[in-house]
KOLPA-865600 format. One record per residue (C-alpha): y, z, x; residue in one letter; residue number from 1. Coordinates in nm, 4 decimals, decimal comma. Example, Ala and Ser with C-alpha at 12.3 -4.5 7.8 and 13.67 -1.06 7.14 Angstrom:
v/w/u/residu/num
-0,4500/0,7800/1,2300/A/1
-0,1060/0,7140/1,3670/S/2
// end
This chain:
v/w/u/residu/num
13,1765/4,1691/7,6916/X/1
13,0148/4,1939/8,0427/X/2
13,1610/3,9614/8,2460/X/3
13,0557/4,0030/8,6188/X/4
12,7759/3,7755/8,6715/X/5
12,6594/3,9025/8,9808/X/6
12,5596/4,2312/8,8054/X/7
12,3416/4,0712/8,5763/X/8
11,9716/4,0449/8,5892/X/9
11,7647/3,8379/8,3237/X/10
11,4005/3,8634/8,3895/X/11
11,0775/3,8752/8,2433/X/12
10,7517/4,1136/8,2802/X/13
10,3855/3,8868/8,2746/X/14
10,0536/3,8822/8,3806/X/15
9,6773/3,9337/8,2757/X/16
9,6281/4,1642/7,9545/X/17
9,5983/4,5484/8,0456/X/18
9,7751/4,4913/8,3762/X/19
10,0743/4,7546/8,2686/X/20
10,3277/4,5057/8,1688/X/21
10,4656/4,7277/7,8865/X/22
10,3886/5,0800/8,0836/X/23
10,6131/4,9187/8,3130/X/24
10,9065/4,8346/8,0926/X/25
10,8740/5,1605/7,9245/X/26
10,8927/5,3064/8,3230/X/27
11,2121/5,0742/8,3661/X/28
11,3900/5,1746/8,0514/X/29
11,3034/5,5536/8,1507/X/30
11,4499/5,5514/8,4855/X/31
11,7585/5,3937/8,3993/X/32
11,8214/5,6325/8,1078/X/33
11,7655/5,3627/7,8287/X/34
11,5227/5,6032/7,6733/X/35
11,4959/5,9693/7,6340/X/36
11,1222/5,9765/7,6706/X/37
10,8677/5,7798/7,8436/X/38
10,6408/5,5882/7,5338/X/39
10,2950/5,5568/7,6168/X/40
10,0172/5,2534/7,4441/X/41
9,7826/5,5393/7,3499/X/42
10,0421/5,6821/7,1257/X/43
10,2230/5,3772/6,9944/X/44
10,5539/5,4474/7,0989/X/45
10,6555/5,2055/7,3288/X/46
10,9649/5,0176/7,2828/X/47
10,8225/4,6805/7,3188/X/48
10,5096/4,7105/7,1344/X/49
10,6681/4,8037/6,7904/X/50
10,4732/4,5890/6,5434/X/51
10,1935/4,7679/6,3420/X/52
9,9003/4,5324/6,4348/X/53
10,0225/4,6003/6,8443/X/54
9,9860/4,9729/6,7940/X/55
9,6625/4,8981/6,6605/X/56
9,5233/4,6683/6,9109/X/57
9,7246/4,8876/7,2016/X/58
9,7925/4,5590/7,3305/X/59
10,1129/4,2973/7,2791/X/60
10,0981/4,0199/7,0868/X/61
10,4914/3,9054/7,0573/X/62
10,7224/3,8995/7,3286/X/63
11,0066/4,2021/7,3046/X/64
11,3519/4,1913/7,4775/X/65
11,4963/4,5103/7,6147/X/66
11,7786/4,6420/7,7959/X/67
11,8985/4,9158/8,0725/X/68
12,1925/4,9770/8,2924/X/69
12,1304/5,0783/8,6433/X/70
12,4073/5,1829/8,8716/X/71
12,6764/4,9109/8,7430/X/72
12,3938/4,6434/8,6931/X/73
12,2778/4,5197/8,3352/X/74
11,9283/4,4850/8,3270/X/75
11,7648/4,2587/8,0181/X/76
11,4350/4,1730/8,0302/X/77
11,1342/4,0538/7,8336/X/78
10,7924/4,1987/7,8023/X/79
10,5363/3,9092/7,7270/X/80
10,1571/3,9403/7,6189/X/81
9,8712/3,8644/7,8362/X/82
9,6409/3,7044/7,6504/X/83
9,5927/3,3144/7,6432/X/84
9,5937/3,3117/7,2608/X/85
9,9575/3,4404/7,2766/X/86
10,0817/3,2111/7,5691/X/87
10,3688/3,0577/7,3965/X/88
10,5341/3,3852/7,4199/X/89
10,5283/3,3535/7,7899/X/90
10,6724/2,9904/7,7922/X/91
10,9589/3,0754/7,5659/X/92
11,0470/3,3662/7,7840/X/93
11,0016/3,1523/8,1234/X/94
11,3088/2,9497/7,9551/X/95
11,5102/3,2678/7,8818/X/96
11,4669/3,3958/8,2233/X/97
11,6222/3,3735/8,5612/X/98
11,2860/3,5266/8,7734/X/99
10,9520/3,6851/8,6791/X/100
10,7716/3,9825/8,7729/X/101
10,4161/3,9411/8,8005/X/102
10,2032/4,2505/8,6930/X/103
9,8988/4,2443/8,9111/X/104
9,6254/4,5450/8,8002/X/105
9,4931/4,6580/9,1514/X/106
9,1680/4,7816/9,0098/X/107
9,1133/4,3865/8,9161/X/108
9,3534/4,1951/9,1642/X/109
9,4088/3,8538/9,0319/X/110
9,2757/3,7867/8,6994/X/111
9,2615/3,4604/8,4702/X/112
9,5584/3,6002/8,2699/X/113
9,7609/3,6439/8,6388/X/114
9,6878/3,2433/8,7023/X/115
9,7624/3,1416/8,3617/X/116
10,0927/3,3430/8,3974/X/117
10,1761/3,1894/8,7411/X/118
10,0573/2,7910/8,6410/X/119
10,3293/2,8368/8,3808/X/120
10,5986/2,9982/8,6090/X/121
10,5706/2,7184/8,8461/X/122
10,6449/2,4440/8,5447/X/123
10,9980/2,6270/8,5273/X/124
11,0193/2,6997/8,8803/X/125
11,0798/3,0705/8,8569/X/126
11,1360/3,2676/9,1400/X/127
10,8681/3,5521/9,1182/X/128
10,8203/3,9372/9,2961/X/129
10,4895/4,0590/9,2419/X/130
10,4080/4,4491/9,1421/X/131
10,1039/4,5647/9,2575/X/132
10,0167/4,8227/8,9549/X/133
9,7872/5,1182/8,8731/X/134
9,7373/5,1821/9,3068/X/135
9,6262/5,5480/9,1788/X/136
9,3169/5,4404/9,0433/X/137
8,9894/5,5431/9,2530/X/138
8,9054/5,2326/9,5298/X/139
9,2528/5,0543/9,4988/X/140
9,3699/4,8979/9,8186/X/141
9,7449/4,7499/9,8087/X/142
9,6696/4,5451/10,1108/X/143
9,3238/4,4039/9,9780/X/144
9,5042/4,2898/9,6367/X/145
9,7811/4,1511/9,8643/X/146
9,5026/3,8989/9,9957/X/147
9,3822/3,8527/9,6473/X/148
9,7355/3,6843/9,5432/X/149
9,7611/3,4957/9,8670/X/150
9,4064/3,3417/9,8191/X/151
9,4329/3,2597/9,4650/X/152
9,8152/3,2104/9,3622/X/153
10,0647/3,1564/9,6878/X/154
10,0442/3,2191/10,0552/X/155
10,4054/3,2469/10,0156/X/156
10,3340/3,6317/9,9180/X/157
10,4975/3,8835/10,1463/X/158
10,5162/4,2682/10,1231/X/159
10,8519/4,4081/10,1063/X/160
10,6834/4,7811/10,1015/X/161
10,4181/4,9789/10,2860/X/162
10,2381/5,2199/10,0973/X/163
10,1100/5,5306/10,3042/X/164
9,9897/5,8840/10,1836/X/165
10,1173/5,8111/9,8469/X/166
10,4608/5,7495/9,9942/X/167
10,6527/5,3753/9,9262/X/168
10,8603/5,2734/10,2360/X/169
11,1231/4,9933/10,1866/X/170
11,0276/4,7548/10,4764/X/171
11,4080/4,5935/10,4388/X/172
11,5396/4,9779/10,5551/X/173
11,2747/5,0106/10,8372/X/174
11,3537/4,7474/11,1059/X/175
11,0835/4,8866/11,3231/X/176
10,8192/4,8051/11,0988/X/177
10,5908/4,5156/11,2078/X/178
10,6090/4,3454/10,8733/X/179
11,0034/4,3531/10,8855/X/180
10,9680/4,0592/11,1274/X/181
10,7571/3,8530/10,8990/X/182
11,0072/3,9013/10,6594/X/183
11,3093/3,7635/10,8834/X/184
11,0831/3,5123/11,0180/X/185
10,9711/3,3620/10,6803/X/186
11,3717/3,3634/10,5719/X/187
11,4482/3,2178/10,8489/X/188
11,1686/2,9051/10,8020/X/189
11,3585/2,8446/10,5250/X/190
11,6930/2,7598/10,6430/X/191
11,7111/2,5124/10,9619/X/192
12,0439/2,6635/11,1292/X/193
11,9140/3,0283/11,0504/X/194
11,5746/2,8980/11,2007/X/195
11,7100/2,8017/11,5036/X/196
11,9618/3,0753/11,5633/X/197
11,5889/3,2786/11,5226/X/198
11,4334/3,1084/11,8075/X/199
11,6947/3,1500/12,0233/X/200
11,7693/3,5512/11,9362/X/201
11,4878/3,6253/11,8225/X/202
11,6531/3,8141/11,5244/X/203
11,9276/3,8168/11,2289/X/204
12,1683/4,0248/11,1406/X/205
12,2078/4,2054/10,8024/X/206
12,4845/4,0145/10,6908/X/207
12,3019/3,7076/10,7433/X/208
11,9617/3,8502/10,6281/X/209
12,0935/3,9186/10,2788/X/210
12,2126/3,6115/10,1040/X/211
11,9301/3,4058/10,2902/X/212
11,6666/3,6378/10,1647/X/213
11,7948/3,5811/9,8311/X/214
11,8018/3,1979/9,8746/X/215
11,4739/3,1839/9,9859/X/216
11,3689/3,3794/9,6938/X/217
11,5874/3,1684/9,4885/X/218
11,3812/2,8459/9,5806/X/219
11,0600/2,9897/9,5658/X/220
11,0158/2,9862/9,9795/X/221
10,9204/3,3366/9,9459/X/222
10,7556/3,5875/9,6701/X/223
10,8085/3,9395/9,7273/X/224
10,5120/4,2127/9,6995/X/225
10,6170/4,5357/9,6462/X/226
10,3624/4,8471/9,4435/X/227
10,3470/5,1534/9,2323/X/228
10,2152/5,3368/8,9374/X/229
10,3947/5,2477/8,6192/X/230
10,2530/5,5068/8,4491/X/231
10,3642/5,7890/8,6691/X/232
10,7219/5,5885/8,7375/X/233
10,5707/5,5638/9,0871/X/234
10,7531/5,3025/9,2751/X/235
11,0110/5,2385/8,9980/X/236
11,2876/5,3452/9,2510/X/237
11,1872/5,1000/9,4404/X/238
11,1811/4,8413/9,2358/X/239
11,4933/4,8635/9,0329/X/240
11,6467/4,8644/9,4166/X/241
11,4628/4,5231/9,5164/X/242
11,5833/4,3889/9,1204/X/243
11,9515/4,4931/9,1955/X/244
11,9788/4,3971/9,5702/X/245
11,7355/4,1084/9,6164/X/246
11,5985/3,9420/9,2887/X/247
11,9082/3,6283/9,1960/X/248
12,1511/3,7176/8,9514/X/249
12,2723/3,4927/8,6613/X/250
12,5411/3,4051/8,9321/X/251
12,2676/3,3140/9,2044/X/252
11,9981/3,1786/8,9753/X/253
11,8919/2,7820/8,9614/X/254
12,1091/2,5534/8,7331/X/255
11,9425/2,4661/8,4485/X/256
11,9326/2,0689/8,3340/X/257
12,0298/1,9383/8,0315/X/258
12,1095/1,5591/7,8868/X/259
12,4338/1,4563/7,7809/X/260
12,4039/1,1229/7,6752/X/261
12,1203/1,0633/7,8037/X/262
12,2507/1,1697/8,1630/X/263
12,1046/1,4548/8,3325/X/264
12,3752/1,7382/8,3900/X/265
12,3683/2,0962/8,5863/X/266
12,4253/2,4026/8,3622/X/267
12,5506/2,6816/8,5772/X/268
12,6123/3,0158/8,4558/X/269
13,0229/3,0267/8,4408/X/270
13,1830/3,2463/8,1994/X/271
13,5000/3,0019/8,1419/X/272
13,2540/2,6854/8,0727/X/273
13,2096/2,5552/7,7445/X/274
12,9390/2,7602/7,5515/X/275
12,5598/2,6555/7,6263/X/276
12,2579/2,8280/7,5141/X/277
11,9255/2,7642/7,3503/X/278
11,6968/2,9365/7,1003/X/279
11,3711/3,0505/7,2759/X/280
11,2327/3,2666/6,9754/X/281
11,2622/3,3026/6,6041/X/282
11,1729/3,6164/6,4159/X/283
11,1309/3,6233/6,0521/X/284
11,1068/3,9533/5,8654/X/285
11,0038/4,0013/5,5154/X/286
11,3062/4,2240/5,4440/X/287
11,5673/4,1384/5,6981/X/288
11,5093/3,7308/5,7109/X/289
11,5502/3,5364/5,9907/X/290
11,6637/3,6378/6,3569/X/291
11,7230/3,3807/6,6033/X/292
11,6949/3,5097/6,9821/X/293
11,8878/3,3206/7,2313/X/294
11,9846/3,2752/7,5682/X/295
12,3654/3,1728/7,6956/X/296
12,3306/2,9531/8,0043/X/297
12,7378/2,9203/8,0275/X/298
13,0168/2,9954/7,8395/X/299
13,0725/3,2967/7,5283/X/300
12,9277/3,3337/7,2365/X/301
13,1463/3,5366/7,0243/X/302
13,0368/3,7329/6,7264/X/303
13,1805/3,5493/6,3632/X/304
13,2268/3,2055/6,5324/X/305
13,1198/2,9046/6,4734/X/306
12,8978/2,6585/6,7205/X/307
12,7573/2,3164/6,7560/X/308
12,4007/2,2659/6,6933/X/309
12,3264/1,9458/6,9192/X/310
11,9577/1,8767/6,7747/X/311
12,0789/1,8698/6,4050/X/312
12,4203/1,7213/6,4796/X/313
12,5814/2,0003/6,3010/X/314
12,8106/2,3192/6,2554/X/315
12,6350/2,7048/6,2679/X/316
12,8169/2,9712/6,1440/X/317
12,7356/3,2882/6,3470/X/318
12,7883/3,6494/6,2201/X/319
12,7552/3,9893/6,4193/X/320
12,5436/3,9068/6,7234/X/321
12,3283/4,1542/6,8873/X/322
12,1329/4,2401/7,2006/X/323
11,8056/4,3711/7,1304/X/324
11,5939/4,7041/7,2311/X/325
11,2787/4,6041/7,0854/X/326
11,2791/4,5841/6,7163/X/327
11,6629/4,7591/6,7461/X/328
11,9784/4,5567/6,7105/X/329
12,2482/4,6850/6,8702/X/330
12,5900/4,5096/6,7527/X/331
12,7767/4,3085/7,0445/X/332
13,1306/4,1428/7,0407/X/333
12,9667/3,8518/7,2038/X/334
12,6955/3,7210/7,4309/X/335
12,8147/3,6135/7,7875/X/336
12,6580/3,3645/8,0455/X/337
12,3336/3,5234/8,1550/X/338
12,2376/3,7017/7,8600/X/339
11,9906/3,7306/7,5756/X/340
12,1446/3,7441/7,2405/X/341
12,0177/3,7502/6,8810/X/342
12,1896/3,6433/6,5150/X/343
12,0563/3,6581/6,1961/X/344
12,0693/3,4417/5,9257/X/345
12,1268/3,1082/6,0567/X/346
12,0657/2,8174/5,8141/X/347
11,9496/2,5176/6,0220/X/348
11,9015/2,6610/6,3896/X/349
11,4851/2,6520/6,4739/X/350
11,3435/2,7588/6,8156/X/351
11,4113/2,5351/7,1097/X/352
11,7238/2,3849/6,9660/X/353
12,0305/2,3932/7,1886/X/354
12,3515/2,5295/7,0985/X/355
12,6992/2,4266/7,2437/X/356
13,0748/2,2754/7,1682/X/357
13,0945/2,0069/6,9803/X/358
13,3294/1,8266/7,2386/X/359
13,0622/1,8719/7,4491/X/360
12,7284/1,7913/7,3288/X/361
12,4374/1,8464/7,5322/X/362
12,0412/1,9203/7,5064/X/363
11,8531/2,1307/7,6854/X/364
11,4894/1,9890/7,7475/X/365
11,2726/2,1265/7,3860/X/366
11,0003/2,4204/7,4906/X/367
10,6712/2,1997/7,5479/X/368
10,3675/2,4273/7,3843/X/369
10,0156/2,3577/7,4158/X/370
9,8115/2,2064/7,1171/X/371
9,6187/2,4503/6,9309/X/372
9,2324/2,4553/7,0442/X/373
9,0899/2,6712/6,7542/X/374
9,1092/2,5856/6,3887/X/375
8,9839/2,7494/6,0564/X/376
8,9860/2,6653/5,6828/X/377
9,1681/2,9132/5,4511/X/378
9,0989/2,9865/5,1047/X/379
9,3257/3,2118/4,8752/X/380
9,0583/3,5358/4,7386/X/381
9,2749/3,5176/4,4079/X/382
9,5142/3,3281/4,1986/X/383
9,8033/3,5852/4,2716/X/384
9,6995/3,5030/4,6750/X/385
9,7428/3,1793/4,6580/X/386
10,1033/3,2138/4,5171/X/387
10,1826/3,3810/4,8266/X/388
10,0255/3,1454/5,1090/X/389
10,2719/2,8895/5,1213/X/390
10,5689/3,1022/5,2085/X/391
10,3579/3,2992/5,4257/X/392
10,2432/3,0097/5,6246/X/393
10,5785/2,8479/5,6311/X/394
10,7391/3,1855/5,7655/X/395
10,4876/3,2165/6,0463/X/396
10,4801/2,8341/6,1623/X/397
10,8346/2,9244/6,2061/X/398
10,7906/3,2380/6,4452/X/399
10,4863/3,0603/6,6348/X/400
10,5367/2,7163/6,7681/X/401
10,1555/2,7274/6,8782/X/402
10,0382/2,7998/6,5510/X/403
10,0126/2,4902/6,3170/X/404
9,9031/2,4501/5,9361/X/405
9,7776/2,0820/5,7638/X/406
9,6084/1,9869/5,4892/X/407
9,2792/1,7518/5,5155/X/408
9,3533/1,5000/5,2457/X/409
8,9697/1,3969/5,2430/X/410
8,8083/1,7403/5,2605/X/411
9,1025/1,8802/5,0563/X/412
9,0864/2,2037/5,2714/X/413
9,3959/2,3949/5,4120/X/414
9,3755/2,3991/5,7757/X/415
9,5143/2,6748/6,0018/X/416
9,4935/2,5947/6,3925/X/417
9,6179/2,8546/6,6874/X/418
9,5230/2,8936/7,0195/X/419
9,2067/3,1158/6,9454/X/420
9,0160/3,2935/6,7257/X/421
9,2384/3,6006/6,8457/X/422
9,5286/3,4163/6,7493/X/423
9,4245/3,3458/6,3874/X/424
9,3021/3,6745/6,3464/X/425
9,6514/3,8176/6,4159/X/426
9,7711/3,5514/6,1648/X/427
9,5649/3,6400/5,8598/X/428
9,6163/4,0108/5,9620/X/429
10,0129/3,9021/5,9134/X/430
10,0037/3,7615/5,5750/X/431
9,7708/4,0273/5,4942/X/432
10,0298/4,3245/5,6078/X/433
10,3581/4,1363/5,5860/X/434
10,3747/3,9162/5,2745/X/435
10,0791/4,0707/5,0777/X/436
9,8713/3,6964/5,0756/X/437
9,4884/3,7930/5,1219/X/438
9,2328/3,5038/5,2499/X/439
8,9260/3,3913/5,3562/X/440
8,8333/3,2169/5,7015/X/441
8,6069/2,9583/5,7189/X/442
8,4753/2,6699/5,9295/X/443
8,6750/2,3384/5,8501/X/444
8,4573/2,0761/5,6952/X/445
8,3774/1,8218/5,9022/X/446
8,5552/1,4693/5,7499/X/447
8,2363/1,2632/5,7427/X/448
8,2406/0,8999/5,5505/X/449
8,0003/0,6635/5,4782/X/450
7,9749/0,2672/5,5800/X/451
7,6881/0,0088/5,5413/X/452
7,4851/-0,1577/5,7685/X/453
7,4195/-0,4857/5,6732/X/454
7,5523/-0,7581/5,3934/X/455
7,3973/-0,7661/5,0479/X/456
7,5279/-0,9602/4,7285/X/457
7,5534/-0,8315/4,3759/X/458
7,6474/-0,8422/4,0755/X/459
7,8816/-0,5931/3,8443/X/460
7,8342/-0,6745/3,4778/X/461
7,9855/-0,4537/3,2140/X/462
7,9745/-0,5159/2,8376/X/463
8,0183/-0,2750/2,5621/X/464
8,0445/-0,3798/2,2111/X/465
8,1637/-0,0980/1,9623/X/466
8,2867/-0,2757/1,6032/X/467
8,6130/-0,4802/1,6677/X/468
8,7095/-0,5400/1,9863/X/469
8,4697/-0,5112/2,3104/X/470
8,4901/-0,4651/2,6682/X/471
8,3711/-0,7273/2,8948/X/472
8,3878/-0,7450/3,3111/X/473
8,1851/-0,9578/3,5144/X/474
8,2196/-0,9918/3,8985/X/475
7,9980/-1,0872/4,2059/X/476
8,0912/-0,9474/4,5026/X/477
7,9295/-0,9279/4,9032/X/478
7,9669/-0,6131/5,0731/X/479
7,9385/-0,6333/5,4598/X/480
7,9750/-0,3688/5,7716/X/481
8,3476/-0,4267/5,9059/X/482
8,4519/-0,3674/6,2711/X/483
8,5004/0,0352/6,3378/X/484
8,8197/0,2072/6,2277/X/485
8,9113/-0,1103/6,0011/X/486
8,8399/0,0852/5,7372/X/487
8,8727/-0,1488/5,4152/X/488
8,8967/-0,5113/5,3537/X/489
8,8843/-0,6880/4,9947/X/490
8,9050/-1,0760/5,0000/X/491
8,9379/-1,2899/4,6795/X/492
8,7245/-1,6076/4,6926/X/493
8,7066/-1,6746/4,3335/X/494
8,7776/-2,0511/4,2295/X/495
8,8331/-2,2297/3,9542/X/496
8,9341/-1,9403/3,7398/X/497
8,6001/-1,7671/3,6974/X/498
8,7841/-1,4697/3,6807/X/499
9,1393/-1,5130/3,5958/X/500
9,4138/-1,4160/3,8052/X/501
9,5205/-1,0891/3,6237/X/502
9,2191/-0,9112/3,6630/X/503
9,1815/-0,9749/4,0331/X/504
9,3665/-0,6595/4,1304/X/505
9,1367/-0,4820/3,8398/X/506
8,8128/-0,5644/4,0251/X/507
9,0021/-0,4293/4,3619/X/508
9,0946/-0,1053/4,2116/X/509
8,7533/-0,0179/4,0531/X/510
8,6071/-0,0987/4,4330/X/511
8,8188/0,1277/4,5912/X/512
8,7931/0,4196/4,3459/X/513
8,4043/0,3554/4,3737/X/514
8,4331/0,3982/4,7778/X/515
8,5736/0,7522/4,7613/X/516
8,2097/0,8344/4,6943/X/517
7,9061/0,7398/4,8994/X/518
7,5395/0,7211/4,7712/X/519
7,4261/0,9645/5,0737/X/520
7,6574/1,2717/5,0697/X/521
7,9305/1,1993/4,8742/X/522
8,1681/1,1384/5,1390/X/523
8,3901/0,8102/5,1236/X/524
8,3302/0,4791/5,2444/X/525
8,5022/0,3081/5,5433/X/526
8,4587/0,0115/5,7403/X/527
8,3486/-0,2155/5,4692/X/528
8,4282/-0,5919/5,3336/X/529
8,4068/-0,6774/4,9796/X/530
8,4102/-1,0243/4,9042/X/531
8,4944/-1,0811/4,5440/X/532
8,3687/-1,4958/4,5159/X/533
8,2549/-1,4997/4,1284/X/534
8,2234/-1,3587/3,8000/X/535
8,2762/-1,4640/3,4228/X/536
8,4971/-1,3269/3,1431/X/537
8,5562/-1,3337/2,7876/X/538
8,8936/-1,4354/2,6201/X/539
8,9343/-1,1325/2,3809/X/540
8,7144/-0,8718/2,5043/X/541
8,7884/-0,8817/2,8830/X/542
9,0669/-0,6307/3,0220/X/543
9,1821/-0,4454/3,3142/X/544
8,9653/-0,1152/3,2501/X/545
8,6789/-0,3619/3,2164/X/546
8,6595/-0,5413/3,5678/X/547
8,7651/-0,1900/3,7097/X/548
8,4304/-0,0996/3,5975/X/549
8,2682/-0,4153/3,6761/X/550
8,3648/-0,3856/4,0404/X/551
8,2974/-0,0133/4,0483/X/552
7,8980/-0,0870/3,9545/X/553
7,9029/-0,3694/4,1774/X/554
7,9909/-0,1419/4,4796/X/555
7,7493/0,1038/4,3831/X/556
7,4751/-0,1086/4,3325/X/557
7,5330/-0,2517/4,6486/X/558
7,5263/0,0596/4,8495/X/559
7,1623/0,0999/4,7482/X/560
7,0376/-0,1833/4,9373/X/561
7,2981/-0,2516/5,2178/X/562
7,1608/0,0240/5,4449/X/563
7,4131/0,3378/5,3829/X/564
7,4937/0,5376/5,6795/X/565
7,6988/0,8622/5,7732/X/566
8,0175/0,8304/6,0194/X/567
8,1097/1,1222/6,2186/X/568
8,4463/1,1503/6,3930/X/569
8,4164/1,1482/6,7736/X/570
8,7016/1,3210/6,9970/X/571
8,8323/1,2868/7,3029/X/572
8,8457/1,5728/7,5238/X/573
8,9847/1,6813/7,8366/X/574
8,8625/1,9897/8,0016/X/575
9,0138/2,1926/8,2849/X/576
8,8039/2,4205/8,4860/X/577
8,7238/2,5359/8,8101/X/578
8,4948/2,3429/9,0016/X/579
8,2517/2,6263/9,0120/X/580
8,1805/2,6333/8,6363/X/581
8,1332/2,1983/8,6311/X/582
7,7639/2,2543/8,6112/X/583
7,7963/2,4986/8,3145/X/584
8,0575/2,2994/8,1621/X/585
7,9016/1,9288/8,1551/X/586
7,5469/2,0710/8,0553/X/587
7,7247/2,2473/7,7355/X/588
7,8828/1,8790/7,6801/X/589
7,5408/1,7223/7,6812/X/590
7,4083/2,0116/7,4160/X/591
7,6891/1,8824/7,2251/X/592
7,5991/1,5484/7,1809/X/593
7,8843/1,4459/7,3830/X/594
7,9054/1,2101/7,6636/X/595
8,0773/1,3129/7,9993/X/596
8,2926/0,9790/8,1010/X/597
8,4195/1,0955/8,4346/X/598
8,5765/1,3404/8,6439/X/599
8,9049/1,3894/8,8221/X/600
9,0808/1,6562/9,0861/X/601
9,3892/1,8324/8,9320/X/602
9,4612/2,1563/9,1848/X/603
9,2054/2,3559/9,2531/X/604
9,0264/2,2776/8,9194/X/605
8,8385/1,9749/8,7929/X/606
8,9118/1,7726/8,4644/X/607
8,6390/1,6603/8,2918/X/608
8,6500/1,3416/8,0725/X/609
8,4358/1,3223/7,7750/X/610
8,3385/1,2251/7,4112/X/611
8,2151/1,4601/7,1360/X/612
8,1608/1,5080/6,8005/X/613
8,4068/1,6906/6,5866/X/614
8,1165/1,8687/6,4413/X/615
7,9597/2,0527/6,7739/X/616
8,3908/2,1776/6,8850/X/617
8,4900/2,4102/6,6442/X/618
8,3860/2,6976/6,7883/X/619
8,4483/2,5170/7,1268/X/620
8,7636/2,7570/7,2245/X/621
8,5884/3,0692/7,2363/X/622
8,2508/2,9586/7,3778/X/623
8,4568/2,7552/7,6834/X/624
8,6364/3,0723/7,7637/X/625
8,3032/3,2678/7,7539/X/626
8,1537/3,0113/7,9812/X/627
8,4153/2,9860/8,2470/X/628
8,5385/3,3668/8,2119/X/629
8,8745/3,2309/8,0460/X/630
8,9520/3,0095/8,2893/X/631
8,8729/2,7109/8,0947/X/632
9,1149/2,5073/7,8907/X/633
9,0810/2,1960/7,7052/X/634
9,2881/1,9630/7,4492/X/635
9,1132/1,7286/7,2215/X/636
9,2328/1,4092/7,0115/X/637
9,0710/1,1758/6,7878/X/638
8,8733/0,8304/6,9091/X/639
8,6641/0,6736/6,6564/X/640
8,4040/0,7109/6,3911/X/641
8,0111/0,6592/6,4870/X/642
7,6987/0,6623/6,2877/X/643
7,5539/1,0160/6,2873/X/644
7,1918/1,0142/6,4405/X/645
6,9327/1,0135/6,1848/X/646
6,8074/1,3411/6,2672/X/647
7,1655/1,5002/6,1982/X/648
7,2430/1,3095/5,9138/X/649
6,9251/1,4391/5,7025/X/650
7,0314/1,8007/5,7581/X/651
7,4185/1,6772/5,6096/X/652
7,2681/1,4855/5,3315/X/653
7,0250/1,7860/5,2378/X/654
7,3183/2,0532/5,2933/X/655
7,5395/1,8193/5,0884/X/656
7,2402/1,8135/4,8124/X/657
7,2585/2,1770/4,8036/X/658
7,6200/2,2479/4,7457/X/659
7,6117/1,9921/4,4797/X/660
7,3518/2,1856/4,3011/X/661
7,5726/2,5333/4,3556/X/662
7,8497/2,3611/4,2297/X/663
7,6734/2,2432/3,9126/X/664
7,4970/2,5920/3,8651/X/665
7,8403/2,7355/3,8736/X/666
// end
C-alpha cells in the first residue's frame, strides 16, 4: 500500500472532443513505462478507449481510470469524453480528482467543449494546467492559443514554457527569460507577505518560490500553460516534470467538505485518519457484474474488509480491491488516501454514496448532474426483446446518472431520456451489443388532454329488459369547465332520494371511466366539474353497473354539446446562451409557438426564460446546439395545460383518426 501522500498525483484530462486527451493519456503511459507500446485511436489500441463503441466511433464515451509510476511518483488519472452528451463522466471525474489538465487543440483554440469543461472544473474549484496540443500542425501558434485561453476562459493563464524552433524550454529553469519574472510576480501577488518582500527586493529565491507557486496553483490564483504534441510524445517529459514538481499532491490538495450530523467538516488526506471515500462511477458488465469505482480521501480501505455506507445506513463487505488500467483490474492489498480504487459486487452501494467507518458517519455532497434534455420512446422489435429491455435499462441507468427511464401513464409509452441524440444512440447500441435487446426509437407522444368550454345539462338513462331481472339507471348531470390544473371534481346534489345513496358512487365511477376517452381525438378529459343533481331508479332492476353505464352515457352526451377542446402541456424553459445568439434563440422560440417571459445576465451568457408547448420541444436539444454552435443549453419543467389553437388542434384530430383507422385495419 502506497503511503507517501506527497508522491501521489490524482488528476483528470478534459477538453473538447478530438483535442487529443486520449492521445495524451497514451503518451503519459508510454513515457512512464506503464505500456510497452504507444496505442493509437485509429488502430483502436489505446488503454482508455476499450469499449467496442468507442473504437468504432474513434472517440471516448466513458471515463477511464489509468495509472503509472514516474521517478517514485504514483500518477493516477482519468481520461474523460469531450462531447457534452457525456458530461456526466466529467462531473464524476472532477469529484475524484485533485486537479485537471485541460487539453486545448492548437488548430482550433478554445472550443465549446473546452468551455463546458472549464465551467465544470470551476464548480468543483479544481486547480488546472492547460496543455496546448497539436503544435506540429500547420498555422498553429502557442502564443495565439494562449491568448485565446486568456480571452475566453481565464486571465490567470500563465505560460510556463517557451517554444522556439521545435524546442520546449521550461521557464522555471531559465531565470533570464522575461516570462520568469511574470511567474514570480503573479505568485507573489497571491501572498501579502511575499508581495511585500518581492516589492522590496525585486525577486524571490527558489526556496520561497516553490511552495508559494504550489499554493497559488492549489488556490487557483494561477493556471500554468505548457504545450506539445501528444502523438509524437513531444513535451511529455516537460509535462511529467510539472506534474511531479509543481501540481498539487494528495497532501497539498484542498480539503473536501463533508457533512457530519448536519455540520460541515473538512476531510484532509491523511493515512492514519478514519476512512472517508466516495463512489463516483459504477460499471456493470454482463459477465463480471457490478464494479464500483471510488476515491479514498482519507484513511485506508484494505481488501476483504467491512465499511459503512452512510447514505444507506448499512455495512458493506469488500472483497478484493483493485486499481484500474483501462479495462484491466490490478489486485491490491488496499487503497489508501489520495488514490482511486475499484471493487466488484457490492450489494447496496451506488454512484455518489459515501463509504466511511460507522464510528464517524459522514456524507460527501451528492454528485449533481444536469437533467436530461432529449427524450425518445422505445419499442421492442420482438417479444424476445421485450423480456430483455427492463434488465438492460436497469443496468444502464445504474451506470449513467444522466440517463433516465420512465413510463408515461397516459400514452403508455416507455420513455428514455439523456443529454442528446448521440447519448441515446450510444445507449441503444449498448442495449443491443451487451444485452441482446433490439429496440426501435421514436418521438414520444404528447400527452394531450381534452376539456369542455361551456356548461351543459344532460340525462343519461340506461334501461334494458331481457326477461327476468332487467337493468335500470337514470341520472341527470351538469358538466362545466373547471380551473386549469384542477383535473376533476364530482359534486353530489341529489336530494329526496331520487337516486339511492349507494348508487351515487356508481355514477361517479361511470363518469370517470368515460373521462378516459374524449370525443375529439380520444385523449383523456381534464379540468371538468360534474354535478349529479337528479335521476330515478327501479327498486328491482337498478344496480351498480346500470348506474355506471348511465353516468358514462351522460358524460358522452354532454361532451357533444359542451364545446370540447384539446389541451396541450406547456413547459417552463430556461435557456443559457452567449449573448451573440440571442436573436436566433428568441426567434426560434417564437417559431415554436413559445412566449419569452424575460431575460437575465449570467456571467458572459444570457438566460432566456420562456414558455413553450411540449410538442415543439422534442428535438430542441439538437436544434439549440446547431443554432448556437454547441454553446447553448437548457432545462425544462412542466408548467400547465393550455387550449391548443384551432389550426393545430385540427391537425391533431386528423392524425388521431388516421391512426385509429390503421389500428382497426390491422
